[in-house]
N, C-alpha and C positions, 0 to 999 in steps of 0.2 A: 504494499499499500504505500501510497503518496507520503512523503513526509508532512506536508502541508496537511492532508486528512487527519492524520494522524496528530498532529500539534492542535488542529482543533477541535479533535474527538478530546484530548486533553482538555484542553479549555474547557467544555461544555459536559464533559461526566466526571472527573476526577475527582469529586466531592463524592459524586454518588457510588463510583467502584470502591474507593478509600471506604465508605462506612461500612458498605456490604460484606468486605472485608474484616474490619473491625467486630463486626457482629459475629464473626467466627473465632477471630484469632484470641478477640480481649487483647490484642497488643496492639500498640500504636506502631510502634517498630516492625513489626511483621505484616501489619496491615499497610505499612507503605513499601515493603520490599515486595510484597503479593501484587500490590498495584501496578509499581516499576514493570514487574514482570510481566502482568497484563497487556500494558501500553506497548513492550516488547513485542510481543507475539503477535498485537494487531500490527506492527509494521512488516511481519512477514506472511500476512495474509495478503490475498489478491486484488488488485485494485477494483476488480468487479463486484465486492461486497457492499450492497447497497446501503445509500445513510444510516435508515430507518432500523438496520440490523446492526449496527455499529456497539450501541448501547448496551443491547440484552446479550449480544456475543463478549461484549467485557465482562458484564455480570457473572455469563457462565463460566466463564474465565477463572476471573476472580476467584471465585465461590470453591470451582475445581483445587486452583492454586492453593487456598485458605484451607480446604478440608487434606490437601498433600502436606501442606504444613503441620496439622494437627496430627497428622499421622506417623510424621517423620521424626528420627531418634534425638534431633536437635530440641523438638519439641517438647519430647518427655523428658529431657536433661535440664532446661532453663527452669527456673524459678520465676511464677511470673508477679508484676508488682501489684497490688491489689485493685481493685475495681472503681474505686475512689480515686485513687491517684492517675489512673488512668484516665479516667473520666476526666476531670480538671485540666490535664494535657490537651484532650482530645478536643473539647469545647465547652463552651462555660453555658449552663442550663440554671432555669429558675430552680427551686428547690422542688415544684410539682412535677417537673419534667426529668429532675434528677431522679425522682424516686421511682418515675414508671421507667427510666431507661434502667435503673438498676432490677426491677422486677424483671423486665424483657430479657435482660442479658443473665437474668440468674434460669432461665427458661433453656431446656434442652434445645439441640441444634435443630433436631425436625421441626419444632414449634418457632424455634426464634426467624428463621430463612424466611418461610413463607410470608412470616407476618410483617417481616422488614421490609420483603416487597411489594406486599400486597399495601400495607400503610404507610409504609414512609416512601417509597419510589413509587407507589401509584398505581402500579401494574394491575390490570385485571387480575381474576382466578383463572383465567386460560391461559393467559399471558405469564402467570406464576408458574402455571403446571409446565407450560412450553420450555420456560426459563431452567426448571429444576429435571426436568424431563420427566415428570410424576405425572399420576392420572388429576384432572380434575377434580374428582370428588376428593381425593385425597388431600390434594389442596385445602381444600371447603372444611374437610375435617380436620385438619392440623389447624388451622387457625379459628375455627369454633374451639375447640380444645384447649389451645392458648389463652383464646379470651377467658375461656374461665379458669383457667388455673392463674390468671392475672387477676382477675374477682377476687380470687381468695386471698392473694399478697397483697392487694392493693385494699387500705381502710382509709378514708372511705373508698370505694371502688370508683375507678376512670372508666369511661366509655371511650374506647378507641375507636376514633373516626381517619380515614383517608387523608395524607397530607398534614400530619403532626397538629391535628387540630383534638383539643383536647377538653372533654367536660365532664364535671363532678356530676354523679347520679345524688341529686339533691333533692330532699322532699319540701323542702322551703319553698315560698312563692313569694312573687313578688319584686 
């Protein structure tokens, strides 16, 4: 692929790709390494790749790279920094977002990744299934189970909406 197209893809999608990797690795350093490798691999792709396929391809690639890292001996030998310290380095969040983010990061990978792709990246359930190479019904089940687990962890419960909207389940009126 031409360097100009990769540079444009980097400007447009680096944050999305980095966040996807971070959700799996829980390490900013490893997420950056996986993100860099994904963009290097994009360079090797043919120029015929349609622009609309670049972001899903990058996400699928970084997810695979992140999973490979988690299976590696290097990962098993490292001691991770606490999630709170990683969170402080990665982004500044208000307390409610930090609480929700912490709860999401405690979910098992099979629930965390579909939840991330659907609610944060804004992919439809069908698109999420395509990216993860799993059945649409499986994605629906995993998202539903993730939401149920989060509802048990968060008090007061938070209602997840797409694109980072957070509402509080409140009985107050007015």
